[in-house]
N, C-alpha and C positions, 0 to 999 in steps of 0.2 A: 382594509384587514385583511390579511392570508387567513381564511378559516381555516386552513387544514393546520397551521402553525398556532393559531391565537398570537399574532405579532403584526406588526405593522409595517414588515417587509422582508425580503430573502435571508438579508443578514440576521439571521433569527436565534433562539433559543431552543428551537428543535423540538419543544415538547411534545409535536403530536404523533411522533414515531410511534409506531402500533405494536409495541413489544408490552405487554400487560406487568411482565415482572421485572422491571428494568431494574439494574442495578446502580446507586446515586451516581458513581462514575462515568454512567453511559452519558447523563446529561452535561456532565463537567466537561469530558472530554468533545463533545459535540459543541459545546459555549466555546471550548480552547479553539478548536480547530475551524470553527466557523469566522470566528474574530481576527484569527490569524492569516485566514485565507482573506479577507477583506484588506486587512494591512497591507499582504502581498499582492493584491489586485492595483491597490492604488498606487504603490512604488512601480508596478510593472507597466504603469499608463504613462509615465512620465520618462523622467532620464535616472538612470541608477549606475552605481559604481560596482566591480567586481575586482577582485582578488584571487589570489593561490591561495590555498592553504598548505601546509607542511609538505602533504604530500600529493602535490600538486593539483589535486581535485579543487574546482572553482567555490567561491563563496560571493553570496552579494548583499547589501546591505538589507534585501528583501528576508535572507536565510537569518540574517540576524534579530530583525524585527520578528519576523515569526518568532523564533526561538525564546524571546523576552516575553512575548505576550504568552505565550503556552505555559511555558513557566510559572507566570503569575498565577493562571488559571487553575493549573493544575498543584498549586500550593493550598489551595483548599484542603487537599486530602494530604495524609501522610505518610504516601508514598516516594520514597526516593523515584529518581529522573533520570532514565538515561536517555542521552539527545544527541544528535551527531553533531551539534555545536556545542559541546563543552566539554572540558577534561572530565574524564570516566576514574573518579575517585575508588571506583569497586565497594562502596558503602551499601550499594545497591544489593551485593550478595546478599548481604545479611537480612534483606527485607522477605516479608511474606508474598508480596506483591510490587509490581515495578512499571512504571510508566515507562514505555520507550516510543520514541518521538523523531520523526524526521519532519523538520520545521518547513521544508521546500523540497522536495523530491522532486528528479528532475532539474536542478539548477542549469545546466546547461539548455533545455527545454524555453529555460525561463531566458538564459541569456541570447538565446537566438530568435525568442520572441514567436515560437510554435504556437502558444497556448497550453502547450500538454506535460505543466506543473501541477501535483498536488502537496496537500499539507496532511500529514499523516500521524497518528496518535494510536497506540495500542495499549491496553494494560494485560500484564502478563503475573500470573499465576501459577505456581507450579509447574514453571519452564515453560506453560503454554497461553498464547494471548487468548482471554476473556473477552474482549471486545476489539474491536478496531472501528476507525474513523477514518475516511478518507473524504478532504475537499476538495474539489476543481476549482476553484477560482475563477477561469476566465467563462464558465458555463454555469454557474453555479448550481453545481451537480455535487450529492453529497453520498456517501456508501456508508452505512452503517451495519455493524453486528453485534450481536452479542452470544456467549456461548448457550446452545439449547436454545436458540431464539429466532434462527434464523437471519438474512441478510436482508437489506432493503436501501433503494435506490431514493433518495428526492430528487427529483426533476418536474417542472411546469409545477412548480408547487404542489407537489404532493408526495407522498411517500407511499411506495411500492415494493413487495416482495419480489426478490429476484431470484433467479436459480440458473444453473448450468443446465448444457442442452445433453440430450442425449444420445448424440452422435456418436456411432461406435468404429465407424469407416474412418481410418487415416485418410486417405485419400480424398475425403469428403471433407477434412476438417480445415478447420482457418486458424493457421498459428500466428501468433505476434512477438515480437522481438524491439531490440533497442534500436533506437534512431542513433545514437554515437558510440554506441560499443560493443555492436554485431562481429563477432569473429568470424573468417572464414571457415572454421572448423563447425559453426554451430550453423551457417547457411549450409553449408556441403551435409549435414545431418540431418537438417529439415529435407532436405531434397531427397536424402536416403529413405526416409519416412514416407515418401510419396504424397506429403504434403506441398501442393501449389500454391495455395493461396495464402499468402503471407503480407501481412504489411507491417512496417514500421511504426511502432507506438509508443508515445513518451511515459515515464515516469510509472506512477504503481496502476495507470490506466489501463494498461497490459493484464493485468489481472483484475482489475474493474470491469472489463470487456467479457472474462472469460465467465466471470459472475452474474454479469448480467444475460449470460447466452449469446453474447457477439462475436465470440471466439471458442475454442477450442484447448487451445496449447499455447506458453510460454516457455522458453527452453533457453537457459542461460547456463554456459559451463564455465564462467571466469569466479574463481576464488575471492573474487573483490566485494562480493556482496554482506553487507552485515545487517545483524539484527534489526536496526533501523528501517532497513529496506523493504523487508519482509514483515514484520510483525503484526500491522495492520491487514495486510493483503490477507495472509494466513488468515486470519478471524473471517475475513469477508468471505472467500472463496470457498470455505471449509463448508461457513454455514450456509450456502449457495448450493452447497451437494458437492463441488469439487475437492480438489485434492492437491497437497501441495508438499514436497517432501526435498529432498537432496536430487540430484541427477541418478545416485545408485539407487534409488527409492528408501532412504532413509529416513525415519524421522528427525525434523528438526523439531530443536530445544532452544529456548530464550532466556536470557537474563544469566548467561556464561562469562567468564572469566574471558574467553575469547572471542568476540564477538564477532567474528567469520564466519561466514559461509561457507567452508572448505572446498567443495563438492558441487557448486552451482545449485540450483535452482531450476524446477519443474512443478509447473503448475500446469493443469488440465480439468476440465469436466469429471474425471476420475476412471471413466469408463475406459476413458484410453490412455490411462498413467500407467501401467503396469507393461503394456504394448513398446513405448516407449522406453521406457526404464531397462527391457529385455535386450533391446534394439543399441542403446547405447551401453549396456555393458559389452557388447561383442566388441567396441571400440577399445576397450580399455586394454 
């Protein structure tokens, strides 16, 4: 018996997260993400099929199986669901709250077998994420946060509160970026900032590292990021004391008709955020 969670294994109900004033949806999201992560992990350990969607992005049977499990779990609530793997009928726009889901973030990493892929679930209310859950199946690590209650990481069979670093000197900062989508523009900008410590990291684990104090900045200038790529991460890094905006410093909002983040994404420990925005604006 896992005494930290009250369950028989790490494929958990996650009842033990130390948030006294949990909203009911947090446990539902945790259960959904963990169950989906277990299914993804099982597929990952064998042979799997892959194909290309209309936008030429890859999709595997793991994406679809995860999506099916998450939708079934989240259907216990009355909230609409915006998922990467479903057609968006826009009914969500009339709801007070909406689930935003990426059933398999880092599909390219899944296909390449790097192990750095995640399952992401967020609940958005009034255009802002009020809870975020990220499951890292290969390491059985989980990140979770609820608005106003802090951010937590489950590893080594226990929940621990996590927080960003207090590093303010850019030259001492550690940056993380995409393994598959890092552009020359981004690479040059990171060098311009004087950041020498750079690591390629898959999926939402980039923001997980910032939230856990293992990095200070994630910079991407692409206009291809969508709401499901960031919603869970936004809640977690914010509750960990960090900050996430677009590259121009504009606040992010969610449950919009247009789900694209048009001006990239900047996630930091908060202290260095404005410095990076100022430097980026000089390039525009």
